[in-house]
C-alpha positions, 0 to 999 in steps of 0.5 A, a space after each residue: 169545610 169546618 177545618 178550612 174555617 178553623 184555619 182561616 180563624 187561626 190566620 186571623 188571630 195571627 194577624 191580630 184579630 182577637 175576635 177570632 179566638 172565640 171561634 177557635 176556643 169553641 171549636 177546640 176546647 173540649 178535645 183539649 180538656 179531655 186530653 188533659 183530664 185523661 192525664 190529671 183526672 181532676 176537674 179543677 186542675 184540668 180546667 186550669 190547665 185548659 186555660 194555661 194551654 190556650 194562653 201558651 198557644 196564643 203566645 206560641 201561635 207563630 210556631 203552628 204550621 198552617 194546614 196541620 192539625 191545630 187541635 192535635 197541636 193544642 192537645 200536645 201543649 195541654 198534655 205537656 202542661 198536664 204531665 208537668 203538673 203531675 210531676 210538680 204536684 205528685 204528692 198533693 191530695 186530689 181536689 175533686 172532693 166528690 171523687 168518691 161520692 158515687 159510693 153514696 148513691 148520688 146520681 149526679 156524683 156518678 159522672 166523676 166515677 164514669 170519667 175515672 172508670 173510662 180513664 182507667 179502662 180505656 186507652 188514651 185515644 179511646 177515651 178521647 173519642 168516647 168523651 168527644 162522641 158521647 159526652 160532648 156529642 160531636 158527630 163522628 165525622 167532626 171527631 175524625 176531622 178534629 183528630 185527623 183520623 178516618 171516620 171509620 177509625 173513630 166509629 170502630 174505636 168508639 164502639 170498641 171503647 163502649 164495649 170495654 166499658 160495658 163489659 167492665 161495668 157488667 163484671 163489676 156489677 156481677 162481682 
């Protein structure tokens, strides 16, 4: 099972094998990124905070309790850093210069708009599930394992979130 493999790599990293970090990062970075992005809503800051999260996690790895949900532990660190970032830089101008580009008809620029719409319309857990299932293309089974929730809950929340987004877009398009 992938969770067992992740726990094995965490133990290897704790024991000093830096090569284990690559597996851990590949397995967890998307969940952490979307948890941070949901809060800061800025791609550049989310990427910076993602890296800060992993630096902080490695220095605090001794605090992780084996057998618990490592991805959730990382997300908690990332969310904390994101909230601290917002408090510190609340008055600064956003750095995503393409944030309003969707108004000008560029298809590629629709992505920040969709992410922003999803962050505004969905709850935090719905947003994370949609981003992992639809954007990162994880299987619902993998998302359930990452988030430590039943697959039925992932399926239901994913479907409900997509319905919310569709309804909002239809309402917005019809207005």
